[in-house]
N, CA, C and O atoms as a DFTB+ gen file, in Angstrom:
344 C
 N C O
     1  1     -84.048      -5.675      91.910
     2  2     -83.873      -5.585      90.535
     3  2     -82.329      -5.511      90.176
     4  3     -81.439      -4.906      90.774
     5  1     -82.244      -6.442      88.820
     6  2     -80.557      -6.596      88.750
     7  2     -80.118      -5.459      87.862
     8  3     -80.863      -4.934      87.034
     9  1     -79.091      -5.172      88.041
    10  2     -78.131      -4.160      87.406
    11  2     -78.018      -4.562      85.872
    12  3     -77.793      -5.716      85.507
    13  1     -78.177      -3.613      85.117
    14  2     -77.628      -3.760      83.449
    15  2     -76.383      -3.736      83.098
    16  3     -75.809      -2.653      83.214
    17  1     -75.852      -4.544      82.736
    18  2     -74.357      -4.838      82.459
    19  2     -73.857      -4.080      81.206
    20  3     -73.987      -4.747      80.180
    21  1     -73.380      -2.995      81.054
    22  2     -72.803      -2.433      80.013
    23  2     -71.785      -2.680      79.615
    24  3     -71.567      -3.050      78.461
    25  1     -70.818      -2.502      80.629
    26  2     -69.214      -2.929      80.356
    27  2     -69.044      -4.677      80.229
    28  3     -69.617      -5.467      80.979
    29  1     -68.090      -5.071      79.063
    30  2     -67.951      -6.198      78.757
    31  2     -66.508      -6.719      78.681
    32  3     -65.699      -5.881      78.282
    33  1     -66.064      -7.830      78.958
    34  2     -64.569      -7.996      79.074
    35  2     -64.191      -8.176      77.267
    36  3     -64.971      -8.487      76.366
    37  1     -63.036      -7.920      77.204
    38  2     -62.643      -8.215      75.807
    39  2     -63.080      -9.421      74.856
    40  3     -63.424      -9.355      73.676
    41  1     -62.951     -10.797      75.873
    42  2     -63.438     -11.861      74.864
    43  2     -64.711     -11.838      74.758
    44  3     -65.215     -12.622      73.954
    45  1     -65.492     -11.029      75.457
    46  2     -67.049     -11.230      74.767
    47  2     -67.238     -10.141      73.786
    48  3     -68.014     -10.295      72.842
    49  1     -66.477      -8.893      73.983
    50  2     -66.583      -8.034      72.933
    51  2     -66.005      -8.558      71.428
    52  3     -66.594      -8.233      70.397
    53  1     -64.867      -9.350      71.412
    54  2     -64.691     -10.113      70.246
    55  2     -65.419     -11.097      69.745
    56  3     -65.347     -11.503      68.586
    57  1     -66.162     -11.520      70.627
    58  2     -67.407     -12.446      70.170
    59  2     -68.577     -11.874      69.400
    60  3     -69.106     -12.316      68.380
    61  1     -68.882     -10.744      70.139
    62  2     -69.790      -9.780      69.525
    63  2     -69.312      -9.291      68.139
    64  3     -70.100      -9.243      67.195
    65  1     -68.091      -8.948      68.030
    66  2     -67.457      -8.815      66.992
    67  2     -67.938      -9.559      65.848
    68  3     -68.572      -9.274      64.832
    69  1     -67.506     -10.449      66.270
    70  2     -67.797     -12.146      65.200
    71  2     -69.166     -11.991      64.616
    72  3     -69.469     -11.840      63.433
    73  1     -70.100     -12.070      65.902
    74  2     -71.590     -12.071      65.498
    75  2     -72.037     -10.751      64.635
    76  3     -72.913     -10.783      63.772
    77  1     -71.364      -9.696      64.972
    78  2     -71.771      -8.588      63.958
    79  2     -71.177      -8.933      62.704
    80  3     -71.964      -8.609      61.815
    81  1     -70.296      -9.368      62.309
    82  2     -69.835      -9.749      61.091
    83  2     -70.710     -10.564      60.359
    84  3     -70.772     -10.405      59.140
    85  1     -71.360     -11.368      60.888
    86  2     -72.242     -12.309      60.141
    87  2     -73.667     -12.076      60.572
    88  3     -74.507     -12.974      60.512
    89  1     -73.965     -10.703      61.063
    90  2     -75.437      -9.963      61.300
    91  2     -76.186     -10.905      62.185
    92  3     -77.408     -11.048      62.130
    93  1     -75.378     -11.551      63.018
    94  2     -76.144     -12.224      64.118
    95  2     -75.967     -11.800      65.691
    96  3     -76.145     -12.509      66.682
    97  1     -75.556     -10.403      65.616
    98  2     -75.539      -9.903      67.022
    99  2     -77.043      -8.864      67.234
   100  3     -77.555      -8.347      66.241
   101  1     -77.523      -8.696      68.376
   102  2     -78.502      -7.962      68.802
   103  2     -78.080      -6.504      68.855
   104  3     -76.897      -6.164      68.856
   105  1     -79.227      -5.553      68.906
   106  2     -78.945      -4.340      69.123
   107  2     -78.154      -4.033      70.500
   108  3     -77.169      -3.314      70.673
   109  1     -78.743      -4.644      71.234
   110  2     -77.929      -4.353      72.795
   111  2     -76.750      -4.663      72.774
   112  3     -75.879      -3.936      73.252
   113  1     -76.452      -6.103      72.067
   114  2     -74.700      -6.582      71.792
   115  2     -74.076      -5.347      71.517
   116  3     -73.320      -4.756      72.287
   117  1     -74.477      -4.919      70.207
   118  2     -73.973      -3.827      69.485
   119  2     -73.590      -2.739      70.110
   120  3     -72.560      -2.131      69.819
   121  1     -74.463      -2.377      71.104
   122  2     -74.131      -1.121      71.829
   123  2     -73.241      -1.577      72.653
   124  3     -72.199      -0.922      72.659
   125  1     -73.286      -2.540      73.407
   126  2     -72.190      -2.513      74.399
   127  2     -70.769      -2.976      73.975
   128  3     -69.770      -2.914      74.691
   129  1     -70.833      -3.503      72.562
   130  2     -69.524      -3.558      71.865
   131  2     -68.973      -2.018      71.431
   132  3     -67.765      -1.789      71.488
   133  1     -69.819      -1.093      71.043
   134  2     -69.512       0.224      70.712
   135  2     -68.818       0.964      72.065
   136  3     -67.749       1.573      72.014
   137  1     -69.540       0.812      73.144
   138  2     -69.129       1.373      74.369
   139  2     -67.598       0.540      74.923
   140  3     -66.815       1.175      75.630
   141  1     -67.389      -0.459      74.646
   142  2     -66.356      -1.256      75.035
   143  2     -65.102      -0.780      74.066
   144  3     -63.930      -0.645      74.418
   145  1     -65.580      -0.594      72.950
   146  2     -64.453      -0.054      71.621
   147  2     -63.938       1.337      71.914
   148  3     -62.799       1.608      71.535
   149  1     -64.660       2.252      72.554
   150  2     -64.511       3.573      72.884
   151  2     -63.126       3.449      73.887
   152  3     -62.274       4.329      73.770
   153  1     -62.955       2.548      74.690
   154  2     -61.719       2.457      75.817
   155  2     -60.861       1.387      75.423
   156  3     -59.767       1.363      75.987
   157  1     -61.096       0.524      74.609
   158  2     -60.173      -0.342      74.317
   159  2     -59.431      -0.608      72.899
   160  3     -60.013      -1.069      71.918
   161  1     -58.256      -0.301      72.931
   162  2     -57.827      -0.035      71.635
   163  2     -57.431      -1.456      71.204
   164  3     -57.176      -1.489      70.000
   165  1     -57.307      -2.606      71.809
   166  2     -56.893      -3.933      71.207
   167  2     -58.008      -4.410      70.374
   168  3     -57.902      -4.773      69.203
   169  1     -59.223      -4.377      71.164
   170  2     -60.560      -4.598      70.459
   171  2     -60.951      -3.884      69.355
   172  3     -61.597      -4.418      68.453
   173  1     -60.513      -2.348      69.329
   174  2     -60.749      -1.516      68.087
   175  2     -60.125      -2.246      66.697
   176  3     -60.665      -2.367      65.597
   177  1     -58.741      -2.704      67.165
   178  2     -57.824      -3.088      66.174
   179  2     -58.385      -4.590      65.587
   180  3     -58.309      -4.933      64.407
   181  1     -58.996      -5.443      66.752
   182  2     -59.504      -6.719      66.303
   183  2     -60.710      -6.238      65.470
   184  3     -60.684      -6.672      64.319
   185  1     -61.631      -5.545      65.733
   186  2     -62.614      -5.158      65.058
   187  2     -62.452      -4.607      63.486
   188  3     -63.138      -4.899      62.507
   189  1     -61.317      -3.718      63.586
   190  2     -60.859      -3.403      62.134
   191  2     -60.433      -4.359      61.151
   192  3     -60.761      -4.502      59.973
   193  1     -59.455      -5.122      62.054
   194  2     -58.986      -6.186      61.225
   195  2     -60.347      -7.109      60.761
   196  3     -60.456      -7.577      59.627
   197  1     -61.194      -7.258      61.657
   198  2     -62.344      -8.289      61.315
   199  2     -63.125      -7.687      60.090
   200  3     -63.473      -8.426      59.169
   201  1     -63.410      -6.281      60.085
   202  2     -64.195      -5.468      59.108
   203  2     -63.329      -5.663      57.631
   204  3     -63.911      -5.895      56.571
   205  1     -61.795      -5.525      57.753
   206  2     -61.178      -5.636      56.543
   207  2     -61.213      -7.272      56.002
   208  3     -61.509      -7.491      54.828
   209  1     -60.971      -8.120      56.703
   210  2     -61.214      -9.214      56.226
   211  2     -62.566      -9.834      55.685
   212  3     -62.528     -10.733      54.845
   213  1     -63.611      -9.406      56.116
   214  2     -65.038      -9.398      55.660
   215  2     -65.212      -8.713      54.229
   216  3     -65.806      -9.181      53.258
   217  1     -64.632      -7.647      54.321
   218  2     -64.584      -6.993      52.846
   219  2     -63.591      -7.447      51.720
   220  3     -63.780      -7.196      50.530
   221  1     -62.493      -8.154      52.219
   222  2     -61.683      -8.826      51.191
   223  2     -62.382     -10.103      50.915
   224  3     -62.334     -10.546      49.767
   225  1     -62.910     -10.630      51.670
   226  2     -63.779     -11.879      51.158
   227  2     -64.915     -11.745      50.356
   228  3     -65.347     -12.611      49.595
   229  1     -65.365     -10.682      50.540
   230  2     -67.019     -10.120      49.763
   231  2     -66.489      -9.802      48.468
   232  3     -67.174      -9.967      47.459
   233  1     -65.110      -9.279      48.420
   234  2     -64.906      -8.760      46.971
   235  2     -64.011      -9.971      46.363
   236  3     -63.836      -9.850      45.150
   237  1     -63.504     -10.929      46.858
   238  2     -62.929     -12.191      46.347
   239  2     -63.763     -12.848      45.118
   240  3     -63.179     -13.222      44.101
   241  1     -65.083     -12.958      45.272
   242  2     -65.728     -13.689      44.293
   243  2     -65.270     -15.101      44.309
   244  3     -65.257     -15.706      43.236
   245  1     -64.922     -15.651      45.310
   246  2     -64.474     -16.952      45.200
   247  2     -65.752     -17.800      44.999
   248  3     -66.800     -17.556      45.595
   249  1     -65.576     -18.927      44.019
   250  2     -66.406     -19.667      43.734
   251  2     -66.209     -21.136      44.337
   252  3     -65.125     -21.712      44.256
   253  1     -67.351     -21.709      44.955
   254  2     -66.953     -22.935      45.762
   255  2     -67.484     -24.269      44.785
   256  3     -68.330     -24.110      43.905
   257  1     -66.926     -25.435      45.048
   258  2     -67.322     -26.497      44.221
   259  2     -68.446     -26.945      44.967
   260  3     -68.487     -26.902      46.197
   261  1     -69.613     -27.492      44.041
   262  2     -70.759     -28.154      44.770
   263  2     -70.468     -29.391      45.503
   264  3     -69.285     -29.704      45.631
   265  1     -71.226     -30.009      45.914
   266  2     -71.388     -31.434      46.634
   267  2     -70.757     -32.438      45.751
   268  3     -69.781     -33.152      45.983
   269  1     -71.497     -32.359      44.692
   270  2     -71.454     -33.384      43.761
   271  2     -69.884     -33.274      42.877
   272  3     -69.324     -34.276      42.434
   273  1     -69.465     -32.204      42.768
   274  2     -68.195     -32.372      42.216
   275  2     -66.742     -32.401      43.175
   276  3     -65.556     -32.537      42.877
   277  1     -67.434     -32.213      44.402
   278  2     -66.200     -32.567      45.465
   279  2     -66.244     -33.857      45.846
   280  3     -65.253     -34.276      46.444
   281  1     -67.519     -34.903      45.569
   282  2     -67.343     -36.385      45.892
   283  2     -66.716     -36.861      44.406
   284  3     -65.969     -37.830      44.280
   285  1     -67.123     -36.070      43.402
   286  2     -66.298     -36.949      42.184
   287  2     -64.711     -36.816      42.261
   288  3     -63.973     -37.744      41.930
   289  1     -64.230     -35.542      42.740
   290  2     -62.877     -35.666      43.024
   291  2     -62.070     -36.500      44.357
   292  3     -60.890     -36.829      44.484
   293  1     -63.048     -36.643      45.101
   294  2     -62.531     -37.656      46.250
   295  2     -62.581     -38.989      45.505
   296  3     -61.596     -39.718      45.619
   297  1     -63.507     -39.356      44.831
   298  2     -63.456     -40.907      44.602
   299  2     -62.055     -40.890      43.127
   300  3     -61.381     -41.873      42.817
   301  1     -61.981     -39.734      42.582
   302  2     -60.794     -39.534      41.672
   303  2     -59.306     -39.440      42.417
   304  3     -58.230     -39.775      41.921
   305  1     -59.463     -39.079      43.293
   306  2     -58.233     -38.986      44.226
   307  2     -58.034     -40.571      44.905
   308  3     -56.947     -41.145      44.841
   309  1     -59.092     -41.108      45.478
   310  2     -58.835     -42.193      46.094
   311  2     -58.165     -43.217      45.009
   312  3     -57.139     -43.881      45.156
   313  1     -58.893     -43.166      44.063
   314  2     -58.503     -44.106      42.849
   315  2     -57.068     -44.017      42.573
   316  3     -56.312     -44.981      42.455
   317  1     -56.732     -42.682      42.473
   318  2     -55.244     -42.259      41.870
   319  2     -54.247     -42.817      43.193
   320  3     -53.129     -43.305      43.033
   321  1     -54.912     -42.625      44.489
   322  2     -53.926     -43.021      45.390
   323  2     -53.855     -44.669      45.474
   324  3     -52.785     -45.134      45.865
   325  1     -54.863     -45.538      45.152
   326  2     -54.411     -46.679      45.117
   327  2     -53.579     -47.140      44.049
   328  3     -52.723     -48.018      44.152
   329  1     -53.891     -46.468      42.967
   330  2     -52.889     -46.933      41.745
   331  2     -51.545     -46.536      41.939
   332  3     -50.549     -47.129      41.524
   333  1     -51.588     -45.406      42.652
   334  2     -49.926     -44.878      42.974
   335  2     -49.342     -46.072      44.001
   336  3     -48.252     -46.590      43.760
   337  1     -50.077     -46.437      45.065
   338  2     -49.435     -47.039      46.046
   339  2     -49.359     -48.783      45.603
   340  3     -48.787     -49.542      46.386
   341  1     -49.867     -49.237      44.533
   342  2     -49.587     -50.486      44.020
   343  2     -48.612     -50.675      43.280
   344  3     -48.384     -51.800      42.835
């Protein structure tokens, strides 16, 4: 019978924190992360900053260009670059 591993290293805790940010972490991973956060101040700070970053990005309402616009910009840029180098 294998032992259940509850305590995880900081590197794993930070990875689970990132997965949680994107709603990809399992319940068991979240439980292990929360146990780790009880005794690790550095990972609590990492998690706090990660949460703050996620909230800031969601509030920013940044709009990205679609693929068609990006391609048009690329063509225009390359054209202007060629004109400038001649």
